[in-house]
C-alpha positions as CSV (number, residue, x, y, z in Angstrom):
1,X,40.5,61.9,-50.7
2,X,40.9,64.0,-47.5
3,X,43.5,66.6,-47.9
4,X,45.5,69.0,-45.7
5,X,47.4,71.9,-47.3
6,X,50.0,73.9,-45.3
7,X,51.1,77.4,-46.1
8,X,53.0,80.4,-44.6
9,X,56.5,79.0,-44.5
10,X,59.5,81.0,-45.6
11,X,62.8,82.5,-44.6
12,X,62.9,84.5,-41.4
13,X,65.7,85.9,-39.3
14,X,66.4,84.6,-35.8
15,X,64.0,86.3,-33.3
16,X,61.4,86.7,-36.0
17,X,57.9,85.3,-36.4
18,X,55.9,83.3,-38.9
19,X,52.3,82.1,-38.9
20,X,51.6,78.8,-40.6
21,X,48.1,77.9,-41.8
22,X,46.6,74.5,-42.7
23,X,43.4,74.2,-44.7
24,X,41.5,70.9,-44.6
25,X,39.2,69.6,-47.4
26,X,37.0,66.5,-47.8
27,X,36.8,65.9,-44.1
28,X,35.9,68.0,-41.0
29,X,38.7,68.7,-38.6
30,X,36.2,69.2,-35.8
31,X,36.2,65.4,-35.1
32,X,40.0,65.1,-34.9
33,X,43.0,65.9,-32.9
34,X,45.1,68.3,-34.9
35,X,48.9,68.3,-34.7
36,X,51.9,70.1,-36.0
37,X,55.0,68.0,-36.7
38,X,58.3,69.1,-38.1
39,X,61.1,67.3,-39.7
40,X,64.6,68.6,-40.3
41,X,66.9,67.2,-43.0
42,X,68.3,63.8,-42.1
43,X,66.2,63.6,-38.9
44,X,62.9,61.9,-37.9
45,X,59.7,63.8,-37.3
46,X,59.4,65.9,-34.2
47,X,56.0,66.4,-32.6
48,X,55.4,70.1,-32.0
49,X,51.8,70.6,-30.8
50,X,48.4,69.0,-30.4
51,X,45.1,70.7,-30.1
52,X,41.9,68.7,-29.0
53,X,38.9,68.4,-31.4
54,X,36.7,71.0,-29.7
55,X,39.7,73.2,-28.7
56,X,38.5,73.5,-25.1
57,X,41.4,71.6,-23.7
58,X,44.7,73.5,-23.4
59,X,46.9,72.7,-26.4
60,X,50.0,70.6,-25.7
61,X,53.5,71.6,-26.8
62,X,56.9,70.1,-27.1
63,X,59.3,71.6,-24.5
64,X,61.4,72.9,-27.4
65,X,58.6,75.3,-28.5
66,X,56.7,75.9,-25.3
67,X,56.1,79.6,-24.7
68,X,57.1,80.6,-28.2
69,X,54.6,78.7,-30.4
70,X,50.8,78.9,-30.2
71,X,48.4,76.6,-32.1
72,X,44.8,77.4,-32.8
73,X,41.9,76.0,-34.8
74,X,38.7,77.3,-36.4
75,X,36.5,74.3,-36.9
76,X,33.9,76.3,-38.8
77,X,36.4,77.4,-41.3
78,X,38.2,73.9,-41.2
79,X,41.5,75.4,-40.6
80,X,44.5,75.1,-38.2
81,X,47.2,77.7,-37.4
82,X,50.6,77.8,-35.8
83,X,51.9,81.2,-34.6
84,X,55.7,80.9,-34.2
85,X,57.5,83.7,-32.3
86,X,61.1,84.1,-31.2
87,X,62.2,81.8,-33.9
88,X,65.7,80.1,-33.6
89,X,67.8,78.4,-36.3
90,X,67.0,75.0,-34.8
91,X,63.3,75.6,-35.6
92,X,64.2,75.3,-39.3
93,X,62.4,72.3,-40.7
94,X,59.5,71.2,-42.9
95,X,56.3,71.7,-40.9
96,X,53.4,69.3,-41.4
97,X,49.8,69.6,-40.3
98,X,48.4,66.3,-39.3
99,X,45.2,64.7,-38.0
100,X,44.8,61.9,-35.5
101,X,41.9,60.1,-33.7
102,X,43.8,60.3,-30.4
103,X,46.7,62.4,-29.1
104,X,49.9,60.6,-30.2
105,X,52.6,62.8,-28.8
106,X,56.1,61.7,-30.1
107,X,56.0,59.8,-33.3
108,X,58.6,58.1,-35.5
109,X,56.8,58.4,-38.8
110,X,54.1,60.6,-40.3
111,X,52.4,57.3,-41.2
112,X,51.2,57.1,-37.6
113,X,48.8,59.9,-38.3
114,X,45.6,59.4,-40.3
115,X,46.0,62.4,-42.5
116,X,49.0,64.8,-43.2
117,X,49.8,67.5,-45.6
118,X,52.7,68.0,-48.0
119,X,54.5,70.3,-45.6
120,X,55.8,73.9,-45.7
121,X,59.5,74.8,-45.3
122,X,60.5,77.1,-42.5
123,X,64.1,78.4,-42.5
124,X,65.5,80.6,-39.7
125,X,68.7,82.2,-40.7
126,X,70.5,85.5,-40.8
């Protein structure tokens, strides 16, 4: 069964930084659009970013994180990363790494993706 495992979440003060990682197993991410999606308590999923399979196209970001977050991929290592800077309390959520055959943009459910991980909690608070 293909698997995605996120790590790197935690508690950080406003203005701080975190780097999330996602490790894939039992499938090669190099054939897939890779995405980060977040979900706050009581809310639906919010698309955060998408990076193309080869990584040659510029990653796409939600307006809420543009200029602060950077996503990258290492197809050889089968990993995805999200560097989050200038964090704000409204960035607090569970962050999920997901895979899709096409770029989906906004989604209403994680089920719209082909694969997704268990998520990692990010809390931004003083």
